[in-house]
C-alpha positions in Angstrom: 273.6 355.0 136.8 275.3 352.9 139.4 278.8 354.0 140.4 281.5 352.1 138.6 279.1 350.7 136.0 279.0 353.5 133.6 279.1 352.5 130.0 280.3 354.3 126.9 276.7 354.9 125.9 276.3 357.0 129.0 279.1 359.4 127.9 278.2 362.9 126.8 278.1 363.4 123.0 281.3 365.5 123.1 283.2 362.5 124.4 281.7 360.1 121.8 282.0 362.4 118.8 285.2 364.3 119.8 288.7 363.1 120.2 288.4 362.4 124.0 288.3 358.7 123.6 291.5 358.6 121.6 293.3 359.2 124.9 290.8 358.4 127.6 288.5 355.5 128.6 286.1 355.2 131.5 287.9 352.4 133.3 291.4 352.0 131.9 294.4 354.2 131.2 294.9 354.8 127.5 297.3 357.7 126.8 295.7 359.7 129.6 294.2 358.5 132.8 291.0 356.6 133.1 288.1 358.9 133.8 287.2 356.8 136.8 290.7 357.5 138.3 290.2 361.2 137.7 286.9 361.1 139.4 288.3 359.2 142.4 291.2 361.6 142.7 289.0 364.7 142.8 286.1 363.2 144.7 285.0 365.7 147.4 287.2 368.5 146.0 285.1 371.6 145.7 287.5 373.1 143.1 287.7 370.0 140.9 285.2 371.2 138.2 287.0 374.5 137.8 290.4 372.8 137.7 289.3 370.2 135.1 287.6 373.0 133.0 291.0 374.7 132.9 292.9 371.5 132.0 290.4 370.7 129.2 290.4 374.3 127.7 294.1 375.2 128.2 295.8 371.8 128.4 297.9 370.4 131.2 300.8 368.2 132.1 302.6 366.5 134.9 299.6 365.4 137.1 299.2 362.0 135.4 302.6 361.4 134.0 304.8 362.8 131.2 302.2 362.9 128.4 300.7 366.4 128.2 297.1 366.9 127.5 296.6 369.4 124.6 294.2 372.3 124.9 290.8 371.4 123.6 290.0 374.9 122.4 287.1 373.9 120.2 285.0 372.3 122.9 282.2 374.6 124.0 281.5 375.7 127.5 278.4 373.5 127.6 280.2 370.5 126.3 283.0 370.9 128.8 280.5 371.1 131.6 278.7 368.0 130.5 282.0 366.1 130.2 283.2 367.3 133.6 279.9 366.4 135.3 280.1 363.0 133.7 283.7 362.4 134.8 283.2 363.7 138.4 280.0 361.7 138.7 281.7 358.3 138.1 283.1 357.9 141.6 279.8 358.6 143.5 
């Protein structure tokens, strides 16, 4: 995958089958930030994966505006990891 050219078909299954894409897209803001913007923000940050894991599992607010991200409590550890790896890999 070439940086910046990721397509929806490259998304992990959890993103395609879950509710992720109701609020996020790869390259544009929907309700939440574009995943490419998240990837760029955290590029080179050694703690990014752990931070995003917490935001996905527990929810978050205030980093990307006033809309809170609800906790995604039904997403498995493996699915969260796949989604986080995908997001952080976008800005390589």
